[in-house]
C-alpha positions in Angstrom: 0.0 0.0 0.1 2.8 2.4 0.8 4.5 1.7 -2.5 1.2 2.8 -4.3 0.8 5.9 -2.0 4.4 6.9 -2.6 4.0 6.5 -6.3 0.8 8.7 -6.2 2.6 11.5 -4.2 5.6 11.3 -6.7 3.2 11.6 -9.7 1.2 14.5 -7.9 4.4 16.4 -7.2 5.4 16.0 -10.9 2.0 17.2 -12.0 2.3 20.2 -9.7 5.8 21.0 -10.7 4.7 20.9 -14.4 1.7 23.2 -13.8 4.0 25.5 -11.9 6.5 25.4 -14.9 3.7 26.3 -17.4 2.6 29.0 -15.4 6.2 30.5 -15.6 6.6 29.8 -19.4 2.9 30.8 -20.4 1.8 34.3 -19.7 -1.7 33.3 -20.1 -1.6 31.0 -17.1 -1.9 32.4 -13.5 -1.6 30.6 -10.3 -2.4 32.9 -7.3 -1.3 30.7 -4.4 0.3 27.5 -3.3 -3.1 26.0 -2.3 -4.5 26.7 -5.7 -1.6 25.0 -7.4 -2.0 21.9 -5.0 -5.7 21.7 -5.8 -5.3 22.2 -9.5 -2.5 19.5 -9.6 -4.8 17.0 -7.6 -8.0 17.9 -9.9 -5.9 17.6 -13.0 -4.6 14.1 -12.0 -8.1 13.1 -11.4 -9.4 14.5 -14.5 -6.8 12.6 -16.5 -7.6 9.3 -14.6 -11.2 9.4 -14.7 -12.5 11.8 -17.4 -9.8 11.5 -20.0 -10.3 7.8 -20.8 -14.0 8.4 -21.1 -13.5 11.5 -23.4 -11.0 9.7 -25.6 -13.5 6.7 -25.9 -16.3 8.8 -26.8 -14.3 10.7 -29.5 -12.5 7.7 -30.8 -13.6 8.0 -34.3 -12.3 11.7 -34.4 -9.2 10.6 -32.6 -8.5 7.9 -35.3 -9.1 10.3 -38.1 -6.7 12.9 -36.7 -4.0 10.1 -36.0 -4.3 10.8 -32.3 -3.9 14.5 -32.3 -7.3 15.2 -31.0 -6.1 13.8 -27.7 -4.2 17.1 -27.5 -7.5 18.9 -27.7 -8.9 16.8 -25.0 -5.9 17.6 -22.6 -6.3 21.2 -23.2 -10.1 21.0 -22.5 -9.4 19.2 -19.2 -6.9 21.8 -18.3 -9.5 24.5 -18.9 -12.1 22.6 -16.8 -9.7 22.4 -14.0 -9.0 26.1 -14.4 -12.8 26.7 -14.2 -13.2 24.7 -11.0 -10.1 26.0 -9.0 -10.3 29.6 -7.9 -6.8 31.1 -8.1 -5.9 29.1 -11.2 -6.9 30.9 -14.5 -6.1 30.2 -18.2 -6.7 33.2 -20.7 -7.9 30.8 -23.6 -7.9 27.7 -25.6 -4.7 28.1 -27.4 -2.9 28.8 -24.1 -4.3 25.7 -22.8 -3.5 23.7 -25.8 0.2 24.5 -25.6 0.4 24.5 -21.9 -1.2 21.0 -21.8 1.5 19.9 -24.3 4.2 21.6 -22.2 2.8 19.9 -19.1 2.6 16.4 -20.7 6.2 16.7 -22.0 7.7 17.9 -18.9 5.7 15.2 -16.9 7.0 12.4 -18.9 10.4 13.6 -18.7 10.4 14.0 -15.0 8.5 10.6 -14.5 11.2 8.9 -16.3 13.7 10.3 -13.7 11.6 9.8 -10.6 11.5 6.5 -8.9 8.1 4.9 -8.7 6.7 1.9 -7.0 6.8 -0.3 -10.2 10.5 0.0 -10.8 12.3 -3.2 -10.7 16.0 -3.9 -10.9 17.1 -7.0 -12.6 20.6 -8.5 -12.1 21.9 -11.2 -14.2 23.6 -14.1 -12.3 27.2 -14.8 -13.2 27.5 -17.3 -16.2 29.2 -20.5 -15.1 30.0 -21.4 -18.5 32.5 -18.2 -18.8 36.0 -19.2 -18.1 38.4 -16.8 -16.6 42.0 -16.9 -17.9 44.6 -16.1 -15.3 48.1 -14.9 -16.5 
């Protein structure tokens, strides 16, 4: 249980950091307080876990026609939805949300590859007995 909880907190911290980074890069994104950032990161994680798969399924024909690019629109809409719900977190328009969601996705993926998670397994090969060592 603690491994899953640790993975949740790591993913949440990555999302919060990515949101904060997007607010620094894009002038159309404003986060007024740390609490707004925390709530926005939690709600964005919830929206990505619950609403995003449903929206992708409902828009599957459009997603297939656009070769998956419509998923970027879904991400932008979810980011705008979170901004509407969380006071202290605002986004100026769709295109800001579109490019910010792309930025957040790329940064989250990059940071997620660097961060340890509960599913990380390290494999070590046993010594090969058929390999002979030659001593000089």
